[in-house]
N, C-alpha and C positions, 0 to 999 in steps of 0.2 A: 673222225678227224684225227690226224696224226700229230702227236705232241712234238714240240720243237726242242727235243732234248732226249738224252738217255738212249736206250736201246731202240726206241721207236724211231728216232731220227736216223739211226744207223740202218735200220730196216728200210726206211723210206729212201735213203741214199742208194742202197743196193737195188731197190726196185727201179729207181730212176735210171741207174746205170744199165740195168737189163733192158729197159725200154729204149734207151739211146742206142745200145748195141743192136737191138732189133731194127730200129729205124735206119741205122747205117750198115745193115747187113752183117752184123757181128763184129764190126770194127770197134776199136777202143777210142774214147775221146780223152785227149790229154790237154789239160789246162796249161797254157804257156804264160799265164798272167800272174803277176804278183798282186796281192791285195793292196788296195789304196787305204792307208790308215796313218796313224801318227808315226809309225816306224818306216814309212816309205822313203826310199833314197831319191834325192833330187840333186841336181848340179849344185855344187857348193855355194853358188851365188844366190840360189833360190830359197825361199821359205818352204817349209814342209806342207803337207796336206792338212787341212783344217776342216773338221766336221763339227757343226754346231747344232745341237738339238733344239728344235722349235717346240716340239711336244712329244712326250712319251708317257703314256699312262691312260687312265680312264678319263673319258670326257664327261661333261655334265649330263649327257644323255645316257651314260652308263656303258658305252662300248669302248674298247681299246683303240687308240689311235697313235701313230708315230709318224713324225715328219722332221726332216733335217735340212740344213743347207750346208754346202761345202764350198771351199775355196782351194784352188790348186793352180800351179803353173802348168802350161801346156806340156812342158818337157820334164816329166818326172814319173817314176814308176814305169810300168810297161806302157809304152806310148809310141805313136807314129811321129816321125819327122816328115812333114809335108815338103814337097820340093821348094816351096817358098822360104823354108827355113834358111837356106843358103843360096837361093837363086831369086834375084829380083823379079824375074818374069816367070818363075815356076808356079805350078798350081798351088792354091791355098788348100787348106784341109777340106773344105766343102767341095772343092773342085776335083779332088782325087777320085777317080772312078771307083765304085764300090768293089769291083773285081780286081783292083790293083793289089789288094791284100789277100786274094783267094787264088790258090794254085798249088801245084805239086811242090813238095819240099825237097831240096837237096841239102843235107846236113853235113857240113864239113867239120870234122872233129880235130881241133888242135890243142885239146886240153892237156895232153902230156907236154907239149912244147911250151904252153903257157905256164904250166906248173914250174917249169925250169927257168922261165923268163917272163916275169909279170908284165913286161913291156913288149911282148911278142906281137909281131904283125904278120898277118896271113900273106904268104908269098904266092906267086904264080906257080911255082913248083908244087906247092901244096895242092893247088887246084888241078894241076895236071896229074898229080898222083891220085887225086879223087876220081878224075875221069878214067884213069888207067884201071881203077878198081871197079868203077860203077858205070862207065860209059859216058859219052858226051853229055855235058849239062844241057838238058832239054829246053826247048823254047818255052817261054811263059813260066819258068820255074821261079820259086822264091828260095834264095840261097840263105841258109841259116848257119851262122858261124858259132860253133860250140867251143867255148873256151874253158868251161867248167866254173866260171865265176859266179854262177847263180848259187853255188854252195855257200858263198859268203854272205848272202842276203839275210838279214838287213844290217849287218855290221858295216857301218860306213867306212871305218878305217881299213878294214881288210878288202872291202869291195872297191873303194875309190883310191885308197892310199892315204887318205886323210879324213879326219872327222871334224875338222875345224871349218866353221862357216866362213865362206868367202875365200878359202884357200884353194886356188887353182894352180899354184906353183908346185904342188907335191902330189899331183894325180899320177897314179901308176896302175894301169890295167891293159890287157891285150885287146887287139881289134884287127880291123882290115888295114892294109897298106895302100899307098897311092897306086902302086903297080897292080895289085889285085883288083882294086876298084876300077881302074881303067880297063883291065882285061874283061871283067864281068860286064861293064857298061858298053864296051866296044866290040869285043870278040864273041860274046854270047848274048842271046836275047833273054836276059834276066828281067823279071818283072819287078822284083823288090828284093831287098836284103834285110836280114835281121841278125841280132846278136844278143848274147846273155850278159853283156856289160853295159856301162852307162853311156857308151857312145860308139858310133861306127868309126871314129878316129881314136887311136890309142891315147892313153892318159897324158903323156907328155906333149901331145900335139899343141902347137901354137898357131898353125896356119889352117887347121881343119880341112886339109886337102881332100880327104875322102868325102866329107860332106859336100864340098864344092864340086867334086866330080860327079857324085851320085845325084845330088839334088839338081845340079846343073844339067843333067840328062833328063830332068823332069820325072824322076823316079822317087818313090817314097822309101823310107827305111823304118824299121821297128827295133827299138832298143829296150834293154832291161827285160829280156824274155826269161821265162822260167822253164825248167823241166826239159831242156833240149836233150838231156841224157836219156830220156825215155822215147826218143824218136830214132828210127832206123836211118841209115844214110840215104835211102830212097824209099818211096812207097807211101809216105804220109802226105796228107793234104792239109795245107794251112788255111785257116779262116781267120783273118785279122780285121776287126771292125772298129775303127777309131771313131771318136766323137766327131760329128759333122759340124765343126765350128766355122761359122761364116767368116771368111777372111783370116782364119787361123793359120799359124805356121806349123801346127801339129796338134796333138791332143791325146789324152788317155785312150787306150785301146783294150778291148777284150780279145785276146788271141787264143785260139785253140788249134789243135791238130787232130785230124781223123786218121787213125793208124789201123790198117787192115790186120 
């Protein structure tokens, strides 16, 4: 049995990584998911993640046993926005096809522009420049917008623009624009979009137009992604598996990428 700590756990992790690499033909597995815990960032109007221990320790029979219960809003940490989030007749979380979050990744890097302008919004020109360098956005792709914002996690003030609970007047972070969302939804056959910020709408948004366009097209989105800097512009495969919440408007997701 491998101990759960020290050098044994490191060795076990390396063994697991080698096994996964063999399973995927030598490819790397990149975790794009932030851990759900007390430091997880939520929309300012939401309460944080709560984990309550029901049992931890030896039982009367002498064996170790641990069990917890948790409470979380649908839209916090790394999660999916189901189409129903901003579309009355859109799919609920349990109705989103499992393959809607599985597909080739197109990673669009605007981190330099976002560093200069924390309210930066992706332009159609950015997307056209990506295509000029990498070829036409392929059918069935998942477009991931890399802003570099994951480096601020879990500092709420730097990540959101405010650390005050309930404060939605001072949100500042980059994201998609109305025009880029329309282009991706109407001019290209994109399966889903994702971003390493708190929303597919930029921080100061008041009309949430990107959500309305994207969810209105009955497409899901993934927010608060991690480690997009470890993905190439093309070639990776995204696997995003959200909780299958009946009637849900979204839910926490485990998202990974397979990188050749």
